[in-house]
C-alpha positions as CSV (number, residue, x, y, z in Angstrom):
1,M,112.9,286.5,-93.4
2,T,116.3,285.6,-91.9
3,V,114.8,285.7,-88.4
4,F,111.9,283.4,-89.5
5,C,114.3,280.9,-91.1
6,N,116.5,280.8,-88.0
7,W,113.5,280.3,-85.8
8,T,112.2,277.5,-88.0
9,R,115.6,275.7,-88.1
10,T,115.8,275.9,-84.3
11,R,112.3,274.4,-83.9
12,L,112.8,271.6,-86.4
13,K,116.3,270.6,-85.4
14,P,115.1,268.1,-82.7
15,L,112.7,266.4,-85.1
16,L,115.5,266.1,-87.7
17,Q,117.8,264.6,-85.1
18,L,115.1,262.1,-84.0
19,G,114.5,261.0,-87.6
20,E,118.2,260.5,-88.2
21,F,118.4,258.4,-85.0
22,V,115.5,256.2,-86.1
23,R,117.0,255.7,-89.5
24,K,120.4,254.6,-88.1
25,W,118.7,252.3,-85.6
26,F,116.7,250.5,-88.3
27,T,119.8,250.2,-90.5
28,R,121.9,248.6,-87.7
29,T,119.0,246.3,-86.7
30,F,118.4,244.8,-90.1
31,T,122.2,244.6,-90.8
32,K,122.6,242.4,-87.7
33,I,119.6,240.2,-88.6
34,L,121.0,239.7,-92.1
35,E,124.4,238.8,-90.8
36,R,123.0,236.3,-88.3
37,D,120.6,234.6,-90.7
38,K,122.0,234.3,-94.2
39,T,118.8,232.6,-95.4
40,L,116.6,235.5,-94.5
41,T,114.8,237.1,-97.3
42,L,112.3,239.9,-97.7
43,D,108.9,239.5,-99.3
44,V,107.4,241.8,-101.9
45,W,106.4,244.3,-99.2
46,G,109.9,244.4,-97.7
47,M,109.1,242.3,-94.6
48,P,111.7,239.7,-93.4
49,V,110.8,236.1,-94.2
50,S,113.0,233.4,-92.9
51,G,113.5,229.9,-94.3
52,S,114.4,228.3,-97.5
53,P,113.7,230.2,-100.8
54,A,111.8,227.2,-102.1
55,V,109.2,227.2,-99.3
56,H,109.0,230.8,-97.9
57,L,106.0,231.8,-100.1
58,N,102.5,230.8,-99.0
59,D,100.4,228.6,-101.2
60,L,98.4,230.7,-103.6
61,G,95.0,228.9,-103.3
62,T,91.8,229.8,-105.2
63,I,90.3,233.2,-105.6
64,E,87.3,232.1,-103.5
65,E,89.6,230.9,-100.6
66,R,91.5,234.1,-100.7
67,L,88.3,236.2,-100.7
68,K,86.9,234.4,-97.7
69,A,90.2,234.6,-95.8
70,C,90.4,238.4,-96.4
71,G,86.8,239.1,-95.6
72,V,85.9,240.4,-99.0
73,S,82.1,240.5,-99.5
74,R,80.3,238.7,-102.2
75,R,78.8,241.9,-103.3
76,S,82.2,243.4,-104.0
77,F,83.2,240.4,-106.0
78,L,80.0,240.6,-108.1
79,Q,80.8,244.3,-108.7
80,F,84.2,243.2,-110.0
81,C,82.6,240.6,-112.2
82,S,80.2,243.1,-113.6
83,S,83.0,245.5,-114.4
84,L,84.9,242.7,-116.1
85,M,81.8,241.8,-118.3
86,I,81.4,245.5,-119.3
87,A,85.1,245.6,-120.3
88,A,84.8,242.3,-122.2
89,P,81.2,241.7,-123.2
90,F,82.2,239.0,-125.7
91,G,85.4,237.4,-126.9
92,L,86.6,236.5,-123.5
93,A,86.0,232.9,-122.3
94,I,85.5,233.7,-118.6
95,T,82.8,236.3,-119.4
96,D,81.0,234.2,-121.9
97,M,78.1,233.8,-119.5
98,L,74.7,235.4,-119.0
99,T,75.0,237.0,-115.6
100,P,77.7,238.3,-113.2
101,E,76.7,235.5,-110.8
102,A,77.7,232.9,-113.5
103,V,81.0,234.7,-114.1
104,A,81.7,234.8,-110.3
105,A,80.9,231.1,-109.9
106,G,83.6,230.2,-112.6
107,L,86.2,232.6,-111.3
108,Q,86.0,231.5,-107.7
109,Q,87.6,228.2,-108.5
110,V,90.5,229.7,-110.4
111,I,93.9,229.4,-108.8
112,R,95.4,232.9,-108.4
113,P,97.9,233.3,-111.1
114,P,101.5,234.3,-110.0
115,V,102.6,237.5,-111.7
116,I,106.0,239.0,-112.0
117,W,105.9,242.6,-113.2
118,L,109.1,244.1,-114.8
119,A,109.5,247.8,-115.7
120,F,111.9,249.0,-118.3
121,Q,111.8,252.3,-120.3
122,D,108.5,253.5,-119.0
123,C,106.7,256.4,-117.2
124,T,104.9,254.0,-114.8
125,G,101.6,255.2,-116.4
126,C,100.3,251.6,-116.9
127,T,100.9,250.9,-113.2
128,T,99.1,254.1,-112.3
129,A,96.1,253.2,-114.4
130,T,96.0,249.8,-112.7
131,L,96.1,251.6,-109.3
132,Q,93.0,253.6,-110.2
133,S,90.7,250.7,-111.0
134,S,87.6,250.9,-108.8
135,H,86.3,247.3,-108.8
136,P,88.4,245.8,-107.4
137,D,90.6,248.4,-105.8
138,F,94.3,247.9,-105.9
139,A,94.5,245.9,-102.6
140,D,92.0,243.4,-103.9
141,L,93.7,243.2,-107.2
142,I,97.1,242.3,-105.7
143,L,96.1,240.2,-102.7
144,N,92.9,238.5,-103.8
145,V,92.6,238.2,-107.6
146,I,96.2,237.7,-108.7
147,S,99.4,237.0,-106.8
148,L,101.8,239.8,-107.5
149,E,105.2,238.3,-106.6
150,Y,107.4,241.1,-107.8
151,H,106.8,244.8,-108.8
152,E,109.8,247.0,-108.1
153,T,107.7,250.2,-108.3
154,L,105.3,249.1,-105.5
155,M,107.4,246.9,-103.3
156,A,109.2,248.2,-100.2
157,A,112.4,246.2,-100.7
158,S,115.1,247.6,-102.9
159,G,118.6,246.7,-104.0
160,I,119.8,243.2,-103.3
161,Q,116.7,242.4,-101.3
162,A,114.5,243.1,-104.2
163,R,116.7,241.1,-106.5
164,Q,116.6,238.2,-104.1
165,V,112.8,238.3,-104.1
166,L,112.8,238.3,-107.9
167,D,115.1,235.3,-108.2
168,E,113.1,233.3,-105.6
169,A,109.8,234.0,-107.4
170,V,111.2,232.9,-110.8
171,Q,112.7,229.8,-109.2
172,K,109.6,228.8,-107.4
173,Y,107.1,229.4,-110.3
174,A,109.4,228.6,-113.2
175,G,107.2,227.7,-116.2
176,K,104.0,228.7,-114.4
177,F,104.1,232.5,-113.8
178,I,102.9,235.2,-116.1
179,L,105.4,237.9,-116.9
180,V,104.0,241.4,-117.3
181,V,106.4,243.8,-119.0
182,E,105.9,247.6,-118.8
183,G,108.1,249.8,-120.9
184,S,110.3,249.4,-124.0
185,I,113.6,247.7,-124.2
186,P,116.7,249.6,-125.4
187,T,118.8,247.7,-127.9
188,K,121.5,250.2,-129.1
189,E,125.0,249.8,-127.8
190,K,124.2,246.3,-126.5
191,G,121.5,247.7,-124.2
192,I,123.7,249.9,-122.1
193,Y,121.0,252.6,-121.8
194,M,119.1,250.6,-119.2
195,K,120.4,248.1,-116.6
196,L,118.8,246.3,-113.7
197,A,121.1,245.2,-110.9
198,G,124.0,245.8,-113.3
199,R,122.5,243.7,-116.1
200,P,121.2,245.2,-119.4
201,A,117.4,245.0,-119.8
202,L,118.0,242.8,-122.8
203,D,119.6,240.1,-120.7
204,V,117.0,240.4,-117.9
205,L,114.1,240.0,-120.4
206,A,115.8,237.0,-122.1
207,D,116.4,235.3,-118.7
208,I,113.1,235.8,-117.0
209,G,110.9,235.8,-120.1
210,G,112.4,232.5,-121.1
211,K,111.1,230.9,-117.9
212,A,107.6,232.4,-118.0
213,A,104.5,230.5,-119.1
214,A,103.4,233.6,-121.0
215,I,104.2,237.2,-121.4
216,V,101.8,240.2,-121.4
217,A,103.2,243.4,-122.9
218,I,101.2,246.2,-121.2
219,G,101.2,249.6,-122.8
220,S,102.4,250.9,-126.1
221,C,106.0,251.0,-125.0
222,A,106.2,247.3,-124.2
223,S,104.0,246.4,-127.2
224,W,106.1,248.1,-130.0
225,G,108.4,250.8,-128.5
226,G,106.0,253.6,-127.7
227,I,107.3,257.1,-126.9
228,P,111.0,256.0,-126.5
229,S,111.0,254.7,-130.0
230,A,109.9,258.0,-131.5
231,D,112.3,259.7,-133.9
232,P,115.3,260.0,-133.5
233,D,115.0,256.9,-131.2
234,P,118.4,257.4,-129.5
235,T,118.2,254.1,-127.5
236,G,116.9,251.8,-130.2
237,A,113.7,251.1,-128.2
238,V,111.6,248.0,-129.2
239,G,108.8,246.0,-127.9
240,V,108.9,242.6,-126.3
241,V,107.6,240.8,-129.4
242,D,110.5,242.2,-131.4
243,L,113.0,240.3,-129.2
244,M,111.0,237.2,-128.4
245,P,108.8,236.5,-131.5
246,E,108.4,232.8,-130.8
247,K,107.1,233.3,-127.2
248,S,103.4,233.3,-126.3
249,I,102.9,237.1,-126.0
250,V,99.8,239.3,-125.8
251,N,100.1,243.0,-126.6
252,I,97.9,245.4,-124.8
253,P,98.8,248.8,-126.3
254,G,97.6,252.1,-125.0
255,C,99.0,255.0,-123.2
256,P,97.8,253.8,-120.8
257,P,95.6,250.8,-121.6
258,N,92.4,249.9,-119.8
259,P,93.3,247.9,-116.6
260,Y,90.3,245.6,-117.1
261,T,91.7,244.4,-120.4
262,L,94.9,243.3,-118.5
263,L,92.9,241.6,-115.8
264,G,90.7,239.8,-118.2
265,V,93.7,238.4,-120.1
266,L,95.4,237.2,-116.9
267,L,92.3,235.6,-115.5
268,Q,91.4,233.7,-118.7
269,F,95.0,232.3,-118.9
270,A,94.8,231.3,-115.2
271,A,91.4,229.6,-115.8
272,N,92.1,227.5,-118.9
273,G,95.7,228.2,-119.9
274,T,94.7,230.1,-123.1
275,F,94.7,233.6,-124.3
276,P,91.7,235.4,-125.9
277,E,91.5,235.5,-129.7
278,L,94.2,237.9,-131.0
279,D,94.5,240.1,-134.1
280,H,97.5,240.3,-136.5
281,Q,99.3,242.6,-134.0
282,R,98.7,240.1,-131.1
283,R,96.1,242.4,-129.5
284,P,93.0,240.7,-127.9
285,K,90.1,241.2,-130.2
286,F,87.6,241.7,-127.4
287,A,89.3,245.0,-126.6
288,F,90.6,246.1,-130.0
289,D,88.0,244.8,-132.4
290,R,86.5,248.2,-133.4
291,D,87.8,251.6,-134.3
292,I,86.9,254.6,-132.1
293,H,85.3,256.5,-134.9
294,E,82.5,254.1,-135.4
295,H,81.4,254.2,-131.8
296,C,82.4,257.8,-130.9
297,P,79.7,259.8,-129.0
298,R,80.5,262.7,-131.3
299,R,79.9,260.7,-134.5
300,A,76.6,262.5,-135.2
301,H,78.5,265.9,-135.4
302,F,80.9,264.3,-137.9
303,D,78.1,263.1,-140.1
304,A,76.5,266.5,-139.9
305,G,79.7,268.3,-140.8
306,H,80.1,270.0,-137.4
307,F,83.8,270.3,-136.6
308,V,85.8,272.1,-134.0
309,K,88.0,274.7,-135.8
310,Q,89.9,275.9,-132.8
311,F,90.1,274.8,-129.1
312,G,87.7,276.9,-127.1
313,D,85.5,278.0,-129.9
314,Q,81.7,277.6,-129.9
315,G,81.8,274.1,-131.5
316,H,84.4,272.9,-129.0
317,R,82.2,274.1,-126.1
318,E,79.2,272.4,-127.6
319,G,81.0,269.0,-128.0
320,W,81.4,269.0,-131.8
321,C,83.6,266.6,-133.7
322,L,87.4,266.9,-133.2
323,Y,88.4,265.4,-136.5
324,E,89.8,268.6,-138.0
325,M,91.8,269.1,-134.8
326,G,93.8,266.0,-135.6
327,C,91.7,263.3,-134.0
328,K,93.0,259.8,-135.0
329,G,89.8,258.0,-134.1
330,P,89.1,256.9,-137.7
331,D,92.3,254.9,-137.8
332,T,92.6,253.8,-134.1
333,H,91.3,250.4,-132.9
334,A,90.4,250.5,-129.2
335,G,87.5,250.3,-126.9
336,C,88.0,253.7,-125.3
337,S,84.7,255.1,-126.6
338,T,82.6,252.4,-125.0
339,R,84.8,251.3,-122.0
340,H,85.9,254.4,-120.1
341,F,88.6,254.5,-117.5
342,N,88.2,254.1,-113.8
343,D,84.5,253.4,-114.1
344,I,83.8,257.1,-114.6
345,P,81.8,258.3,-117.6
346,D,83.7,260.3,-120.3
347,V,87.1,259.6,-118.7
348,W,89.0,259.3,-122.0
349,P,90.6,261.9,-124.3
350,I,87.7,262.7,-126.5
351,G,85.4,262.7,-123.5
352,I,87.3,265.6,-122.0
353,G,87.6,267.5,-125.2
354,A,91.0,266.4,-126.5
355,P,91.6,264.6,-129.8
356,C,92.6,260.9,-129.9
357,I,96.3,260.5,-130.6
358,G,96.0,256.9,-131.8
359,C,98.1,255.5,-128.9
360,T,97.2,251.9,-129.7
361,E,98.4,252.0,-133.3
362,K,102.1,251.5,-134.1
363,S,102.0,253.4,-137.3
364,I,100.3,256.5,-135.8
365,A,101.1,257.1,-132.2
366,F,104.2,259.2,-131.6
367,R,104.9,259.2,-135.4
368,V,102.1,261.2,-136.9
369,P,102.0,264.8,-135.5
370,M,99.3,265.1,-132.9
371,F,97.2,267.7,-134.7
372,Q,97.6,266.4,-138.2
373,V,94.4,265.4,-139.9
374,V,94.3,261.7,-141.0
375,Q,92.5,260.3,-144.0
376,I,89.0,259.0,-143.7
377,H,88.7,255.4,-144.9
378,T,85.0,255.4,-145.7
379,I,83.0,255.6,-148.9
380,A,82.1,259.3,-148.5
381,A,83.4,262.0,-146.4
382,P,81.1,264.3,-144.4
383,P,78.8,266.0,-145.0
384,E,78.1,264.0,-148.1
385,T,77.4,260.8,-146.1
386,Y,74.2,262.3,-144.5
387,A,72.2,265.4,-145.2
388,S,73.2,268.4,-143.2
389,I,71.1,269.5,-140.3
390,Y,71.1,273.1,-141.4
391,A,70.4,272.9,-145.2
392,P,71.0,276.2,-147.1
393,Q,67.8,278.0,-148.2
394,G,67.5,279.8,-151.6
395,R,64.9,281.9,-153.5
396,I,62.3,280.7,-156.0
397,S,62.9,282.3,-159.5
398,P,60.0,283.9,-161.4
399,M,60.5,281.4,-164.3
400,A,59.9,278.5,-162.0
401,T,56.8,280.2,-160.6
402,G,55.5,280.7,-164.2
403,L,56.1,277.1,-165.2
404,V,54.3,275.8,-162.1
405,G,51.4,278.1,-162.8
406,L,51.2,277.0,-166.4
407,A,51.2,273.4,-165.4
408,A,48.4,274.0,-162.8
409,G,46.3,275.8,-165.4
410,A,46.7,273.0,-168.0
411,L,45.6,270.4,-165.4
412,A,42.6,272.6,-164.5
413,G,41.5,273.1,-168.1
414,A,41.8,269.4,-168.9
415,G,39.7,268.5,-165.9
416,Y,37.0,270.9,-167.0
417,V,36.9,269.6,-170.5
418,A,36.6,266.0,-169.3
419,S,33.8,266.9,-166.9
420,R,31.8,268.3,-169.8
421,K,31.9,264.9,-171.6
422,F,30.0,263.1,-168.8
423,S,26.3,262.6,-169.3
424,T,23.8,264.7,-167.4
425,I,21.0,262.1,-167.6
426,K,20.1,260.4,-164.4
427,D,21.2,256.7,-164.1
428,D,23.3,257.0,-167.3
429,E,26.4,254.9,-166.7
430,G,28.0,255.3,-170.1
431,V,31.6,256.3,-170.4
432,P,32.6,259.6,-171.9
433,G,32.7,259.6,-175.7
434,M,29.8,257.2,-176.2
435,R,26.4,258.4,-177.6
436,P,23.9,258.8,-174.7
437,P,20.7,256.7,-174.9
438,D,17.3,258.2,-175.6
439,E,15.1,259.1,-172.6
440,S,12.4,256.8,-174.0
441,Q,14.7,253.8,-173.9
442,I,15.7,254.6,-170.3
443,T,12.0,254.8,-169.3
444,Q,11.2,251.5,-171.0
445,Q,14.2,249.8,-169.3
446,T,13.1,251.2,-165.9
447,L,9.4,249.9,-166.4
448,K,10.7,246.5,-167.4
449,A,12.8,246.3,-164.3
450,G,9.8,247.3,-162.2
451,N,7.5,244.7,-163.8
452,G,10.0,242.0,-163.2
453,L,10.2,242.9,-159.6
454,H,6.4,242.9,-159.2
455,S,6.0,239.5,-160.9
456,S,8.7,238.0,-158.5
457,E,6.8,239.3,-155.5
458,R,3.4,237.8,-156.8
459,D,5.1,234.4,-157.3
460,S,6.3,234.5,-153.7
461,E,2.8,235.3,-152.4
462,D,1.2,232.4,-154.4
463,A,3.8,230.0,-153.1
464,G,3.0,231.1,-149.6
465,R,-0.8,230.4,-150.1
466,D,-0.1,227.0,-151.5
467,D,2.0,226.0,-148.6
468,G,-0.6,227.2,-146.0
469,P,-2.7,224.0,-145.5
470,E,0.3,221.8,-145.3
471,A,1.8,224.1,-142.7
472,S,-1.5,224.1,-140.7
473,A,-1.7,220.3,-140.9
């Protein structure tokens, strides 16, 4: 092993030296450039851009202009519009159309909204979920649909260069940009648990958020505190709305939320300057208007009383209901059951066999134990709501058999007695209980009816003979 390590070190030493030389060369080069041109700035990708901060960013233009300039096909854009309509079939103004073509025609004229994305106490899961959106992919999302001016997780610049990019974007689009906040904000000890460029997150949010046209809190952490706010909450983590209640804020909770919900909110605000209709927790109703339980694909097993008792048992393998495993679907409002992640069927917790943890609900997520059963807020609990698929089978008692036989015998006897009361005389239409007529009366009635028929026929023949000469004339 020692011989192998020495051999490896000897072989890799030239490569390590070359890498160190390249690093030093780039450092010296950019240092000289910055010293020569004090107005030089770096864009969001870390590339040097010279000129005044007020004019160094290109005009945003419309989405259509950007798509044509970047060579994005119309088919790709229609796929994006279709995905947006699936994510927001109603409740979103920009998708209140009949076809993806109509949605595309409206969005093409929208000016790409400038977006500044700040990350506080987070795990970057919301950014990762956005990266995994299929239509459009991440390059289209950043460069063509929205104008992402600052995102410290994705940009190449760091340190003072990143801070300079942020300040220039805020100055250029003051009162016009949309601020997206990911992660909670610590408030204990005057916010010392998190700082950006030496400033507490509290001050950064107050400064930049005060200059934004609107704020979108993406993820449960930014909406109401999320995981960092779980007991014992050592940093005093809160959401954006707790610090800026008077600001125009939309909460998109989830761990992580669906990226198309964010995109729909941003595009509607860019199109007409309004947000979708919100609920009492400032969540867009088009994405949080239903609870997962009502539209869960395993709801039939819930109604039938089929529950998973242990992970890996027969019911779990057959896709039975996860309610008794702590699923929070009955109390969780979200569209996960009908709008799956990354355009892939069943990509959500219950779809892969895990119970819902209620990540969109402030009173449940990270507060109620994951496997604790929640109360059902319906009229009846299963299996009383619907009949069970496998009903229990019992045995018929001898007493019940005797009673059924007695009833059948009584009906048969009554029928026989009634049949004996009917008349056996032909053409007798009298009801039971009446005295049957004599046979002589029946014969006389029959003869009278026959004589009447014969007399009618003779009258018809006489009338025909009387009309004969007139007919021949």
